[in-house]
C-alpha positions in Angstrom: 162.1 107.1 115.9 160.0 110.1 115.1 156.3 110.3 116.0 153.9 112.4 114.0 150.7 113.5 115.6 149.8 116.7 113.7 152.2 116.7 110.7 152.6 114.5 107.7 156.0 112.8 107.0 157.9 114.5 104.2 158.2 112.9 100.8 161.2 110.6 100.5 163.7 109.7 97.8 161.7 108.2 95.0 159.1 110.9 95.3 161.9 113.3 94.6 162.9 111.3 91.5 159.4 111.4 90.1 159.3 115.2 90.7 162.7 115.8 89.0 161.9 113.7 85.9 158.3 114.5 85.4 158.6 117.0 82.6 161.1 115.1 80.4 158.7 112.6 78.8 160.3 109.6 80.3 158.9 106.6 82.1 159.8 106.4 85.8 159.4 102.9 87.2 159.1 102.5 91.0 160.6 99.1 91.8 158.2 98.0 94.4 155.0 96.0 95.1 151.7 96.5 93.2 150.4 100.0 93.9 153.9 101.3 94.6 153.3 104.4 92.4 149.8 105.1 93.7 150.7 107.7 96.3 153.0 109.5 93.9 150.4 109.8 91.1 147.3 110.4 93.3 148.7 112.5 96.2 152.2 113.9 95.6 152.0 114.5 91.8 149.1 116.9 91.2 150.3 117.3 87.6 149.4 113.8 86.6 146.2 114.8 84.8 148.1 116.6 82.0 148.7 113.4 80.0 149.6 109.7 80.2 151.2 108.5 83.4 154.9 109.3 83.9 155.3 107.2 87.0 154.3 103.6 87.2 154.8 100.9 89.7 156.7 97.7 88.9 154.0 95.6 90.4 156.4 93.2 92.1 154.7 90.3 93.9 156.1 88.2 96.7 156.4 85.1 94.4 158.2 87.2 91.8 160.8 88.1 94.4 161.2 84.5 95.6 161.4 83.0 92.2 163.5 85.8 90.7 161.0 86.4 87.9 162.6 89.4 86.4 161.4 88.7 82.8 157.9 89.5 83.7 159.1 92.9 85.1 161.1 93.7 82.0 158.3 92.6 79.6 155.9 95.0 81.5 158.2 97.9 81.2 159.0 97.3 77.5 155.3 97.2 76.8 154.5 100.3 78.8 157.3 102.4 77.3 156.1 101.4 73.8 152.5 102.1 74.4 153.1 105.4 76.2 155.7 106.5 73.6 158.3 107.5 76.2 161.7 108.9 75.4 163.6 107.1 78.2 163.1 104.8 81.1 164.3 105.5 84.7 164.3 102.7 87.3 164.0 104.0 90.8 165.0 102.1 93.9 162.8 101.6 97.0 163.2 99.8 100.3 162.3 96.6 98.4 165.1 96.8 95.9 167.5 97.8 98.8 166.5 94.9 101.0 166.7 92.1 98.3 169.7 93.6 96.5 168.1 94.1 93.1 170.6 94.8 90.3 168.8 97.8 88.9 171.8 98.8 86.8 171.8 95.4 85.1 168.0 95.6 84.6 168.5 99.0 83.0 171.0 97.6 80.5 168.6 94.8 79.6 165.6 97.2 79.1 167.7 99.6 77.0 168.7 96.7 74.7 165.0 95.5 74.4 163.5 99.0 73.9 166.3 100.9 72.2 165.4 103.8 74.6 168.0 105.4 76.9 167.6 103.7 80.3 169.2 104.5 83.6 168.6 103.8 87.3 168.6 106.2 90.3 170.1 104.6 93.5 167.4 105.6 95.9 166.5 103.5 99.0 163.2 105.1 99.9 164.5 106.4 103.2 166.5 109.5 102.1 164.9 113.0 101.9 163.2 113.8 98.6 165.8 116.4 97.8 168.5 113.7 97.7 166.3 111.6 95.5 165.8 114.5 93.1 169.5 115.2 93.2 170.3 111.6 92.2 167.8 111.8 89.4 169.3 115.0 88.0 172.8 113.4 88.1 171.6 110.3 86.3 169.8 112.4 83.7 172.9 114.5 83.1 175.1 111.5 82.7 172.8 110.1 80.1 171.9 113.2 78.1 174.3 116.1 78.6 176.4 116.9 75.5 180.0 117.9 76.5 180.3 119.5 73.1 177.2 121.7 73.4 177.7 125.1 71.8 178.8 127.8 74.2 176.2 130.5 75.1 177.8 133.6 76.7 174.5 134.7 78.3 173.2 131.2 78.8 171.9 130.2 82.2 170.5 126.9 83.6 168.0 126.8 86.4 168.7 123.8 88.6 166.5 122.2 91.3 163.1 123.6 90.3 161.2 120.6 91.5 157.5 120.9 92.3 157.9 119.4 95.8 159.9 122.4 96.8 158.5 125.2 94.6 154.9 124.2 94.0 153.1 125.0 90.7 155.0 126.1 87.7 153.2 129.4 87.7 154.9 130.3 91.0 158.4 130.1 89.6 157.4 131.6 86.2 158.1 135.2 87.4 161.7 134.3 88.0 162.2 132.6 84.6 160.6 135.6 82.9 162.7 138.0 84.9 165.9 136.3 83.9 165.0 136.6 80.2 164.1 140.2 80.6 167.5 140.9 82.1 169.2 139.5 79.1 169.9 135.9 80.2 169.2 133.0 77.8 167.4 130.1 79.5 169.2 127.0 78.3 168.1 124.2 80.6 165.5 124.4 83.3 165.5 121.4 85.6 162.7 120.7 85.9 160.0 123.4 85.2 158.9 124.1 81.6 160.7 127.0 80.0 158.8 130.2 79.0 157.5 129.8 75.5 157.8 126.1 75.5 160.6 124.1 73.8 162.0 120.7 74.3 163.0 120.3 78.0 165.2 117.3 77.2 167.1 119.3 74.5 167.7 121.9 77.3 169.5 119.1 79.3 171.6 118.3 76.2 172.6 121.9 75.7 173.1 122.7 79.4 176.9 122.3 79.4 177.1 125.3 77.0 175.6 127.7 79.5 177.8 130.3 81.2 176.2 129.9 84.6 173.9 127.8 86.7 171.3 129.1 89.2 170.5 126.7 92.0 167.0 127.4 93.4 166.6 124.4 95.8 168.8 121.9 97.6 168.1 119.4 94.9 170.3 121.3 92.4 173.5 121.6 94.3 175.1 118.2 93.5 174.5 118.7 89.7 175.9 122.2 89.9 179.1 120.9 91.5 179.3 118.1 88.9 178.8 120.6 86.0 181.6 122.8 87.3 184.0 119.8 87.6 183.2 118.5 84.2 182.3 121.6 82.1 183.6 124.5 84.1 180.2 126.1 84.6 180.0 128.0 88.0 176.8 128.5 89.9 174.9 130.9 92.1 172.6 129.8 94.9 169.4 131.6 95.8 165.6 131.9 95.2 164.7 135.6 95.1 161.6 136.4 97.3 160.6 140.0 97.1 162.4 143.1 95.8 165.7 143.1 97.6 166.3 139.4 96.9 165.8 139.9 93.2 168.2 142.9 93.1 170.8 141.0 95.1 170.5 137.9 92.8 170.9 140.0 89.6 174.1 141.4 91.0 175.5 138.0 91.9 174.6 136.6 88.4 176.6 139.4 86.9 179.6 138.9 89.2 178.9 142.0 91.2 178.5 142.7 94.9 174.9 142.7 96.1 173.5 146.2 96.7 173.1 147.6 100.2 169.8 146.8 101.9 167.3 149.7 101.7 168.1 152.4 104.2 164.4 152.7 105.3 162.6 149.5 104.4 158.9 149.1 104.8 158.2 148.6 108.5 155.9 146.3 110.4 155.4 145.8 114.1 156.9 142.3 114.0 160.1 141.6 115.9 160.9 137.9 115.5 159.8 135.7 112.6 160.3 131.9 112.1 160.4 130.5 108.6 159.9 126.7 108.2 160.5 124.8 105.0 162.9 123.9 102.2 166.3 125.7 102.9 166.7 127.8 99.8 163.1 128.9 99.7 163.2 129.7 103.5 166.3 131.8 103.1 164.6 133.8 100.3 161.7 134.5 102.7 164.1 135.5 105.4 165.9 137.9 103.1 162.5 139.4 102.1 161.3 139.9 105.7 164.6 141.4 106.8 165.4 143.7 103.9 162.0 144.5 102.4 160.0 144.7 105.6 162.5 145.5 108.3 161.8 142.5 110.6 164.9 142.6 112.9 165.1 138.9 113.8 164.3 136.0 111.3 165.2 132.4 112.0 165.0 129.5 109.6 164.0 125.9 110.4 165.2 123.8 107.4 163.3 120.6 107.2 165.7 119.3 104.5 169.5 118.8 104.9 171.4 122.0 103.9 174.5 120.0 103.1 176.5 121.7 100.4 174.4 124.9 100.4 176.5 126.4 103.2 179.8 124.7 102.6 182.6 126.6 100.9 183.0 125.8 97.2 185.2 127.1 94.4 182.3 126.3 92.0 180.0 128.8 93.7 180.2 132.4 92.4 177.8 133.8 94.9 174.9 132.9 97.2 171.9 134.4 98.9 172.2 131.7 101.6 173.3 132.6 105.2 173.2 130.9 108.6 172.0 132.4 111.8 172.9 131.2 115.3 169.3 130.3 116.1 168.7 128.5 112.8 167.7 124.8 113.1 167.8 121.8 110.7 165.1 119.3 111.7 161.7 117.9 110.7 160.9 116.6 114.2 157.4 117.7 115.1 158.1 118.3 118.8 161.2 120.4 118.1 159.4 122.5 115.5 156.4 123.0 117.8 158.7 124.2 120.6 160.3 126.7 118.3 157.0 128.0 116.9 155.6 128.6 120.4 158.6 130.4 121.8 157.3 133.5 123.6 159.3 136.0 121.5 158.2 134.6 118.1 155.4 136.8 116.7 155.3 135.5 113.1 155.5 132.0 111.5 155.9 131.4 107.8 155.2 127.8 106.9 153.0 125.2 105.1 149.5 125.4 106.6 149.9 121.9 107.9 152.2 123.4 110.6 149.4 125.7 111.9 147.9 123.2 114.3 151.3 123.1 116.2 150.6 126.6 117.4 149.2 126.4 120.9 145.7 127.8 121.7 145.9 131.5 122.3 149.3 131.9 120.6 149.9 135.4 119.4 152.1 134.6 116.5 150.8 135.6 113.1 150.8 132.7 110.6 151.6 133.3 106.9 150.8 130.2 104.8 153.5 129.2 102.3 152.8 125.6 101.0 155.6 123.1 100.9 154.3 120.4 98.6 156.6 117.8 100.0 154.7 118.2 103.2 151.1 118.8 102.2 151.0 117.2 98.7 147.8 118.3 96.8 146.1 119.6 100.0 147.3 123.1 99.5 148.4 122.9 95.8 145.8 125.5 94.7 146.2 127.9 97.7 146.6 131.5 96.4 150.2 132.5 97.3 153.3 133.8 95.6 157.0 134.1 96.5 159.1 135.1 93.4 160.2 138.7 92.8 157.5 141.4 92.9 154.7 138.8 93.2 156.3 137.5 96.3 156.7 141.0 97.8 153.0 141.6 97.1 152.0 138.4 98.8 154.0 139.0 102.0 152.8 142.7 102.1 149.2 141.5 101.9 149.7 139.0 104.7 151.4 141.4 107.0 148.8 144.1 106.4 
């Protein structure tokens, strides 16, 4: 059992579902007790203020469970979906539904019949990492809405895994989306950040099978990318470009070319060994930036989410910015991370500000804040930072200066 003294526990599966589905105008129902959606809407979903609630709790009471009073639950959802004018309903599992064996799939069929709205369930248990919950939500959304006969778009690209728990505010990922369009790619589906210039995000999901390529920007998008290759033949590239070299390398991979050689004389710092802590794809992008844009010789990554298929060989993957070093770690254990941060040769730590207290008093390591919303929720939501493309290069340069 893990013990947390300084850190907050990372968001879990149904938090990932809410993040993945937020922008699609659906109603996400957390199957749990009264107040089950409170922490999502108030703490982990800083976007809630933009309109009517997207995430609601089922409000299951003890007597409802004992008596099997599912009609009350269904009536409440039917009424909420009608009043909020939602486009679909998603039922999300929790430890409660897992323990009592709730037939969420059967409930989804009943709700779809009553409302006439597309309805599906995501098989979360509440104990899995948020990235797996978001991945399950994307798969369920794809099964319900993707059109296998969508028109082919030779320059079309989908961006998969853009959940706010990994990437933060939409403004932070916007330079990447703008950059893709400037390079001649047509954004088809963006799961799940808004597309530049607006547009119907759910229509983007329907049209996604017609794209020529998928770009996976977090661990949440890998399973959907593999599914889309198996069903529609759409290959994918994995990577989140942080800084200048990362963007140049990603452009080459998207065009089926070899990444360019790293700069012969990158900008130098006096740093010798950096440690990057966070979501694996984001952390790898930061490592690439520190190594190739700023010449830091040793950069290790501590992935607090499972890397799973990110590093496994796959015929569906056309290229990747991901790599694996001998000193990399995969853990969210507070004591292990603290030991790695305070290693005598580590002179720079890049992580959410919540990790800063783990540095021992008098530690010489420079700390560069990079919020991970799954860790700090709204606490550091408004912190001024960047990571994508030139904006990310500028932020790192400013911090190293």
